[in-house]
C-alpha angles and dihedrals in degrees: 000000000000101000109165094224095156098040117085112209120209108197110214092192124192095248093057098036121050091193095058110110107181125215105238138161144168119198127186142188120226097175134065115270118206118190120185117209111271139172094253133046114250132202118261110246118234116192101178125071105204097174138347132178133175094024099278115206100240135169101179104278095007125084121192115200114234097170126049112239152095116302137185122209130192130186128188129179144175127206129221113255111296094358135114133256111197111162132161134203114218130193102203101310096337125099109228104169142002138208124207132177136160132151123177110253093348145078119276127200130205139175145171143178137201139179116223136180107226135195125205108283095025115131133215115194138182107217137183112237101255100221096051134074108237124191116185123195121231138148142161106297091008113094113166102146111073141163118204128182127182128186105219098186148328122275122235114180098186100062121077119227131030130240095211135026136223141169142181123193130178141190116233097175138052114276133188108206112198127212113307094353124130123249107250106216104202102195124063116204097174135003115170107189093006098264100147119083110206094196096054102028089231127134111208114199109239090203140006121270147088117319133188117209131193126185130178135173144173122219120221117257111299092354133114134247120192113166134168135201115228131194103204101313094333121107114230113168144331148223125209134186137168134151116174091217106024146041111277123217126204139167144168143185134207140175117221139174111233133189119219107280096023112141127224123188142160113237136181112253114269109267095014135089122222113211107199130195121224143144136161091268097038114053113174106144111079136162119193136170135183129190105230097186140356124238087253090058091049094047095048093044095227092161105287112148139163146146136196129184138175142193116251098178140043109273132195105206116195123224115286094005129116126263104241110215107202102189115073113200094179137353113158096182102030092244095139114080109211091194095059104021090236128136115206116199110240091196137018117260149088116314133182119215131194128186132179135178145187121201127215115266114300093000126121119233122214118171132163135205115228131193103202098314095329119111115233110171145318147231123214136171139155129180113179112239092359140077115278120214134187146153147185142185142204142180111228134187107225135188118217107277095026115137129224124188144156113241135191114245089206133350107316132196106204125190120235142155134160089253096036112054110169101144111077140163120198136173137169139178117257098181139343116253122351146174092241119160110234131181111260095014 
């Protein structure tokens, strides 16, 4: 555990500081990657630079920190048919999160996210587990494996107090979570302002504002995971995974407004038990949250912006058309159109987007993120006779009026219900204006 208990982080976030120019990047892989089992872990190669800002120090799957601060990292991957994905996220020499996926005679997806305080010279790497063969799927116009890093703020150790809060907790042991009980993440990576309670599994917001949450898990072999994110006693969204022969991965993301003292937790679905896989060298279940803006930022309109939407009903999405998310969790400037599924940027700047999906039973899911009419990346998954789940993320440099949407590659049957929201689409502003490098620009 590398909890920075003695270091006070002051988050000079983009909304409250016009001079803050965050280090951000999204890398992708559009070719197959075949890794033969070896004695040592090796970095995952990424051959596509989707977006960079602030001159990140990158060597494919290895990031070297050049500016002290708080960072968030996300990794998504897709296997070739019948093959394994077994990737690991390292902070320096310490494993902080894992990704696993395998489906017999089909393509398996996996993802994870963590929030880490970094010092200059620290490294964050995406590695292939050395003792496993890993075969990742990629092709021209098909980017499923991605590595995204976002600097959330600068670190100042001499000033007491912190303007924004963040946490990241993980599970490094097996856990059986009974009906309606919270997941108790036993390892804290980061906890700015001490909001996460390890004994209850509850995150209590230290101050009011806009928060982004990620949660991921892996079910034990042949078992089920069905978890839900709650704000106080209010259901928000879900993850689900089951494969009768394998270990099932699932994840989701959402943006919420919280008042000071509001509680957020991940619970097993009422009436169901989630049987989660974990060990010190295999960390799949994670729960992370980042305060994007304070209530003061929102009230004074200094540039904070975000939206988050979900799907509350089954939806058949036709080829090359947008997924239309009908439930809006948050949209402070009305930039998401729930009739078309399109987000229109109200201001120019760097934005981060997250999207997740669950297909109907036995159906493959294949969705793509578009910036205007430019393809960015994809999610895909298929589990025969079960519910496939997947996700992806990207940082994009947008001009005011640019459009971002999630489209169906072919006809898609997505699962949705008012009490079972798995399909989500979320975006938020990192900083106004930038000199970011973007594909096709």
